N, C-alpha and C positions, 0 to 999 in steps of 0.2 A: 504494500500500500504506500503510495507516494503522498507526501504532504506538500502542498503548494505554498511557497513563500515568495513574496514580491522581491524584486531586486533591492528595494530599500530596506526590507527586513533582513535580507542576507548581509547587506552592508553594516547594519547595526550590530548583527551577530559577530561580524568580523572585528568591529571596534571593541565589542565586549570581550572578545577573546584575546586581543593584542594591545589595546590602547587604554589600559586602566591605571597607568602611572601618571600622577599629577606632575605637570611640567614645572609648577611653582615650588612645591616642597618635596617632591619625590615619593610621596606616599603611594603605595599600590593598594587599590581598593578591590579586593577579591570578592567582595559581597555586592558591589554596585554594578552600574552599567550606564550606558548612554541613553538619554531621553531623545525621542524623535518627535518633532512637531512639523506641521506643514502649513503653508499659507500661499495660496495661489500657485505661482510657478517656482516655489522654493521649498526645499526640504532641509531642515536644520537638525543637526545632531549635537547634543550638549552633554558634557560630562562635568559634574560639580563635585569637587573634592570634599569629602566629609570632614577632613582635618582642617584645611585652611580656607575653604569656600571659594577657591579659585575656579573659574569657569573656562573650559576648553570647548570651542565651538568649531564645527565643520559645517559648511553650507553648500548645498547643491542647487544650482539654478536650472530649471527645466525650460527648454525653449524650443 
């Protein structure tokens, strides 16, 4: 049985697997993950560090 996932969900999973180190303080959040929001022609992925509250953002523009 195959589970269908969108390309955006697969990208979020990739971030969750490899991009959980805070660039500001170096903390590795093994419990957290990236949040995904969309608005119009943009998809925004954000990681908020639970230690220092730094925000890492990646954005895709659809066109």
